[in-house]
mmJSON file of the N, C-alpha and C atoms, coordinates in Angstrom:
{"data_MODEL":{"atom_site":{
"group_PDB":["ATOM","ATOM","ATOM","ATOM","ATOM","ATOM","ATOM","ATOM","ATOM","ATOM","ATOM","ATOM","ATOM","ATOM","ATOM","ATOM","ATOM","ATOM","ATOM","ATOM","ATOM","ATOM","ATOM","ATOM","ATOM","ATOM","ATOM","ATOM","ATOM","ATOM","ATOM","ATOM","ATOM","ATOM","ATOM","ATOM","ATOM","ATOM","ATOM","ATOM","ATOM","ATOM","ATOM","ATOM","ATOM","ATOM","ATOM","ATOM","ATOM","ATOM","ATOM","ATOM","ATOM","ATOM","ATOM","ATOM","ATOM","ATOM","ATOM","ATOM","ATOM","ATOM","ATOM","ATOM","ATOM","ATOM","ATOM","ATOM","ATOM","ATOM","ATOM","ATOM","ATOM","ATOM","ATOM","ATOM","ATOM","ATOM","ATOM","ATOM","ATOM","ATOM","ATOM","ATOM","ATOM","ATOM","ATOM","ATOM","ATOM","ATOM","ATOM","ATOM","ATOM","ATOM","ATOM","ATOM","ATOM","ATOM","ATOM","ATOM","ATOM","ATOM","ATOM","ATOM","ATOM","ATOM","ATOM","ATOM","ATOM","ATOM","ATOM"],
"id":[1,2,3,4,5,6,7,8,9,10,11,12,13,14,15,16,17,18,19,20,21,22,23,24,25,26,27,28,29,30,31,32,33,34,35,36,37,38,39,40,41,42,43,44,45,46,47,48,49,50,51,52,53,54,55,56,57,58,59,60,61,62,63,64,65,66,67,68,69,70,71,72,73,74,75,76,77,78,79,80,81,82,83,84,85,86,87,88,89,90,91,92,93,94,95,96,97,98,99,100,101,102,103,104,105,106,107,108,109,110,111],
"type_symbol":["N","C","C","N","C","C","N","C","C","N","C","C","N","C","C","N","C","C","N","C","C","N","C","C","N","C","C","N","C","C","N","C","C","N","C","C","N","C","C","N","C","C","N","C","C","N","C","C","N","C","C","N","C","C","N","C","C","N","C","C","N","C","C","N","C","C","N","C","C","N","C","C","N","C","C","N","C","C","N","C","C","N","C","C","N","C","C","N","C","C","N","C","C","N","C","C","N","C","C","N","C","C","N","C","C","N","C","C","N","C","C"],
"label_atom_id":["N","CA","C","N","CA","C","N","CA","C","N","CA","C","N","CA","C","N","CA","C","N","CA","C","N","CA","C","N","CA","C","N","CA","C","N","CA","C","N","CA","C","N","CA","C","N","CA","C","N","CA","C","N","CA","C","N","CA","C","N","CA","C","N","CA","C","N","CA","C","N","CA","C","N","CA","C","N","CA","C","N","CA","C","N","CA","C","N","CA","C","N","CA","C","N","CA","C","N","CA","C","N","CA","C","N","CA","C","N","CA","C","N","CA","C","N","CA","C","N","CA","C","N","CA","C","N","CA","C"],
"label_alt_id":[null,null,null,null,null,null,null,null,null,null,null,null,null,null,null,null,null,null,null,null,null,null,null,null,null,null,null,null,null,null,null,null,null,null,null,null,null,null,null,null,null,null,null,null,null,null,null,null,null,null,null,null,null,null,null,null,null,null,null,null,null,null,null,null,null,null,null,null,null,null,null,null,null,null,null,null,null,null,null,null,null,null,null,null,null,null,null,null,null,null,null,null,null,null,null,null,null,null,null,null,null,null,null,null,null,null,null,null,null,null,null],
"label_comp_id":["UNK","UNK","UNK","UNK","UNK","UNK","UNK","UNK","UNK","UNK","UNK","UNK","UNK","UNK","UNK","UNK","UNK","UNK","UNK","UNK","UNK","UNK","UNK","UNK","UNK","UNK","UNK","UNK","UNK","UNK","UNK","UNK","UNK","UNK","UNK","UNK","UNK","UNK","UNK","UNK","UNK","UNK","UNK","UNK","UNK","UNK","UNK","UNK","UNK","UNK","UNK","UNK","UNK","UNK","UNK","UNK","UNK","UNK","UNK","UNK","UNK","UNK","UNK","UNK","UNK","UNK","UNK","UNK","UNK","UNK","UNK","UNK","UNK","UNK","UNK","UNK","UNK","UNK","UNK","UNK","UNK","UNK","UNK","UNK","UNK","UNK","UNK","UNK","UNK","UNK","UNK","UNK","UNK","UNK","UNK","UNK","UNK","UNK","UNK","UNK","UNK","UNK","UNK","UNK","UNK","UNK","UNK","UNK","UNK","UNK","UNK"],
"label_asym_id":["A","A","A","A","A","A","A","A","A","A","A","A","A","A","A","A","A","A","A","A","A","A","A","A","A","A","A","A","A","A","A","A","A","A","A","A","A","A","A","A","A","A","A","A","A","A","A","A","A","A","A","A","A","A","A","A","A","A","A","A","A","A","A","A","A","A","A","A","A","A","A","A","A","A","A","A","A","A","A","A","A","A","A","A","A","A","A","A","A","A","A","A","A","A","A","A","A","A","A","A","A","A","A","A","A","A","A","A","A","A","A"],
"label_entity_id":["1","1","1","1","1","1","1","1","1","1","1","1","1","1","1","1","1","1","1","1","1","1","1","1","1","1","1","1","1","1","1","1","1","1","1","1","1","1","1","1","1","1","1","1","1","1","1","1","1","1","1","1","1","1","1","1","1","1","1","1","1","1","1","1","1","1","1","1","1","1","1","1","1","1","1","1","1","1","1","1","1","1","1","1","1","1","1","1","1","1","1","1","1","1","1","1","1","1","1","1","1","1","1","1","1","1","1","1","1","1","1"],
"label_seq_id":[1,1,1,2,2,2,3,3,3,4,4,4,5,5,5,6,6,6,7,7,7,8,8,8,9,9,9,10,10,10,11,11,11,12,12,12,13,13,13,14,14,14,15,15,15,16,16,16,17,17,17,18,18,18,19,19,19,20,20,20,21,21,21,22,22,22,23,23,23,24,24,24,25,25,25,26,26,26,27,27,27,28,28,28,29,29,29,30,30,30,31,31,31,32,32,32,33,33,33,34,34,34,35,35,35,36,36,36,37,37,37],
"pdbx_PDB_ins_code":[null,null,null,null,null,null,null,null,null,null,null,null,null,null,null,null,null,null,null,null,null,null,null,null,null,null,null,null,null,null,null,null,null,null,null,null,null,null,null,null,null,null,null,null,null,null,null,null,null,null,null,null,null,null,null,null,null,null,null,null,null,null,null,null,null,null,null,null,null,null,null,null,null,null,null,null,null,null,null,null,null,null,null,null,null,null,null,null,null,null,null,null,null,null,null,null,null,null,null,null,null,null,null,null,null,null,null,null,null,null,null],
"Cartn_x":[40.644,41.276,40.484,41.172,40.473,40.527,39.834,39.748,41.11,42.015,43.344,44.078,44.0,44.667,44.042,42.722,42.039,42.501,42.544,42.975,44.406,45.279,46.675,46.791,46.037,46.125,45.562,44.499,43.941,44.963,45.642,46.651,47.787,48.227,49.306,48.877,47.645,47.164,47.103,46.667,46.589,47.983,48.973,50.344,50.867,50.597,51.019,50.38,49.077,48.375,48.994,49.344,49.955,51.294,52.072,53.377,53.173,52.243,52.001,51.511,50.631,50.101,51.216,52.101,53.195,54.156,54.398,55.28,54.659,53.359,52.676,52.804,52.565,52.671,54.087,55.095,56.484,56.808,56.388,56.705,55.989,54.776,54.041,54.777,55.261,55.998,57.271,57.981,59.218,58.937,57.847,57.493,57.217,56.523,56.216,57.469,58.466,59.696,60.558,60.4,61.217,60.919,61.962,61.724,61.046,60.083,59.366,60.205,60.483,61.326,60.436],
"Cartn_y":[-36.427,-35.871,-36.282,-36.755,-37.065,-35.857,-35.95,-34.781,-34.352,-35.298,-34.935,-34.068,-34.458,-33.681,-32.295,-32.239,-30.941,-30.031,-30.567,-29.753,-29.274,-30.142,-29.75,-28.647,-28.756,-27.726,-26.405,-26.464,-25.236,-24.6,-25.429,-24.918,-24.249,-24.881,-24.301,-22.963,-22.893,-21.627,-20.555,-20.927,-19.959,-19.445,-20.347,-19.922,-18.997,-19.334,-18.469,-17.096,-17.074,-15.808,-14.979,-15.638,-14.925,-14.331,-15.093,-14.591,-13.375,-13.47,-12.341,-11.125,-11.337,-10.226,-9.532,-10.312,-9.702,-8.98,-9.539,-8.865,-7.537,-7.539,-6.298,-5.257,-5.676,-4.737,-4.194,-5.064,-4.622,-3.627,-3.917,-3.012,-1.677,-1.714,-0.472,0.363,-0.276,0.441,1.04,0.268,0.763,1.976,1.933,3.068,4.296,4.11,5.244,5.772,4.888,5.324,6.171,5.975,6.742,8.233,9.057,10.509,11.0,11.871,12.396,13.494,13.325,14.319,15.342],
"Cartn_z":[11.706,12.923,14.158,15.169,16.409,17.339,18.46,19.352,19.861,20.076,20.585,19.56,18.283,17.238,17.115,17.227,17.142,18.267,19.481,20.625,20.434,19.907,19.719,18.674,17.575,16.541,17.052,17.841,18.427,19.354,20.144,21.074,20.304,19.202,18.404,17.821,17.334,16.772,17.845,19.039,20.133,20.474,20.469,20.776,19.683,18.422,17.316,17.459,17.762,17.919,19.035,20.142,21.267,20.853,20.087,19.628,18.731,17.772,16.873,17.647,18.615,19.401,20.169,20.791,21.561,20.629,19.444,18.479,18.053,17.797,17.411,18.513,19.759,20.879,20.977,20.832,20.929,19.828,18.593,17.494,17.693,18.232,18.478,19.521,20.571,21.615,21.026,20.193,19.594,18.715,17.975,17.117,17.976,19.095,19.968,20.645,20.873,21.528,20.599,19.286,18.342,18.477,18.462,18.526,17.254,17.408,16.243,15.609,14.322,13.635,12.957],
"occupancy":[1.0,1.0,1.0,1.0,1.0,1.0,1.0,1.0,1.0,1.0,1.0,1.0,1.0,1.0,1.0,1.0,1.0,1.0,1.0,1.0,1.0,1.0,1.0,1.0,1.0,1.0,1.0,1.0,1.0,1.0,1.0,1.0,1.0,1.0,1.0,1.0,1.0,1.0,1.0,1.0,1.0,1.0,1.0,1.0,1.0,1.0,1.0,1.0,1.0,1.0,1.0,1.0,1.0,1.0,1.0,1.0,1.0,1.0,1.0,1.0,1.0,1.0,1.0,1.0,1.0,1.0,1.0,1.0,1.0,1.0,1.0,1.0,1.0,1.0,1.0,1.0,1.0,1.0,1.0,1.0,1.0,1.0,1.0,1.0,1.0,1.0,1.0,1.0,1.0,1.0,1.0,1.0,1.0,1.0,1.0,1.0,1.0,1.0,1.0,1.0,1.0,1.0,1.0,1.0,1.0,1.0,1.0,1.0,1.0,1.0,1.0],
"B_iso_or_equiv":[0.0,0.0,0.0,0.0,0.0,0.0,0.0,0.0,0.0,0.0,0.0,0.0,0.0,0.0,0.0,0.0,0.0,0.0,0.0,0.0,0.0,0.0,0.0,0.0,0.0,0.0,0.0,0.0,0.0,0.0,0.0,0.0,0.0,0.0,0.0,0.0,0.0,0.0,0.0,0.0,0.0,0.0,0.0,0.0,0.0,0.0,0.0,0.0,0.0,0.0,0.0,0.0,0.0,0.0,0.0,0.0,0.0,0.0,0.0,0.0,0.0,0.0,0.0,0.0,0.0,0.0,0.0,0.0,0.0,0.0,0.0,0.0,0.0,0.0,0.0,0.0,0.0,0.0,0.0,0.0,0.0,0.0,0.0,0.0,0.0,0.0,0.0,0.0,0.0,0.0,0.0,0.0,0.0,0.0,0.0,0.0,0.0,0.0,0.0,0.0,0.0,0.0,0.0,0.0,0.0,0.0,0.0,0.0,0.0,0.0,0.0],
"pdbx_formal_charge":[null,null,null,null,null,null,null,null,null,null,null,null,null,null,null,null,null,null,null,null,null,null,null,null,null,null,null,null,null,null,null,null,null,null,null,null,null,null,null,null,null,null,null,null,null,null,null,null,null,null,null,null,null,null,null,null,null,null,null,null,null,null,null,null,null,null,null,null,null,null,null,null,null,null,null,null,null,null,null,null,null,null,null,null,null,null,null,null,null,null,null,null,null,null,null,null,null,null,null,null,null,null,null,null,null,null,null,null,null,null,null],
"auth_seq_id":[1,1,1,2,2,2,3,3,3,4,4,4,5,5,5,6,6,6,7,7,7,8,8,8,9,9,9,10,10,10,11,11,11,12,12,12,13,13,13,14,14,14,15,15,15,16,16,16,17,17,17,18,18,18,19,19,19,20,20,20,21,21,21,22,22,22,23,23,23,24,24,24,25,25,25,26,26,26,27,27,27,28,28,28,29,29,29,30,30,30,31,31,31,32,32,32,33,33,33,34,34,34,35,35,35,36,36,36,37,37,37],
"auth_comp_id":["UNK","UNK","UNK","UNK","UNK","UNK","UNK","UNK","UNK","UNK","UNK","UNK","UNK","UNK","UNK","UNK","UNK","UNK","UNK","UNK","UNK","UNK","UNK","UNK","UNK","UNK","UNK","UNK","UNK","UNK","UNK","UNK","UNK","UNK","UNK","UNK","UNK","UNK","UNK","UNK","UNK","UNK","UNK","UNK","UNK","UNK","UNK","UNK","UNK","UNK","UNK","UNK","UNK","UNK","UNK","UNK","UNK","UNK","UNK","UNK","UNK","UNK","UNK","UNK","UNK","UNK","UNK","UNK","UNK","UNK","UNK","UNK","UNK","UNK","UNK","UNK","UNK","UNK","UNK","UNK","UNK","UNK","UNK","UNK","UNK","UNK","UNK","UNK","UNK","UNK","UNK","UNK","UNK","UNK","UNK","UNK","UNK","UNK","UNK","UNK","UNK","UNK","UNK","UNK","UNK","UNK","UNK","UNK","UNK","UNK","UNK"],
"auth_asym_id":["A","A","A","A","A","A","A","A","A","A","A","A","A","A","A","A","A","A","A","A","A","A","A","A","A","A","A","A","A","A","A","A","A","A","A","A","A","A","A","A","A","A","A","A","A","A","A","A","A","A","A","A","A","A","A","A","A","A","A","A","A","A","A","A","A","A","A","A","A","A","A","A","A","A","A","A","A","A","A","A","A","A","A","A","A","A","A","A","A","A","A","A","A","A","A","A","A","A","A","A","A","A","A","A","A","A","A","A","A","A","A"],
"auth_atom_id":["N","CA","C","N","CA","C","N","CA","C","N","CA","C","N","CA","C","N","CA","C","N","CA","C","N","CA","C","N","CA","C","N","CA","C","N","CA","C","N","CA","C","N","CA","C","N","CA","C","N","CA","C","N","CA","C","N","CA","C","N","CA","C","N","CA","C","N","CA","C","N","CA","C","N","CA","C","N","CA","C","N","CA","C","N","CA","C","N","CA","C","N","CA","C","N","CA","C","N","CA","C","N","CA","C","N","CA","C","N","CA","C","N","CA","C","N","CA","C","N","CA","C","N","CA","C","N","CA","C"],
"pdbx_PDB_model_num":[1,1,1,1,1,1,1,1,1,1,1,1,1,1,1,1,1,1,1,1,1,1,1,1,1,1,1,1,1,1,1,1,1,1,1,1,1,1,1,1,1,1,1,1,1,1,1,1,1,1,1,1,1,1,1,1,1,1,1,1,1,1,1,1,1,1,1,1,1,1,1,1,1,1,1,1,1,1,1,1,1,1,1,1,1,1,1,1,1,1,1,1,1,1,1,1,1,1,1,1,1,1,1,1,1,1,1,1,1,1,1]
}}}
């Protein structure tokens, strides 16, 4: 792997991490929005 490929894979991982983090935050908010029975 050359440096360009390394940078691209790191960027892809960072984007995946950001997507997972936002999904986690959204699901947490949805859980809190649910009325407690």
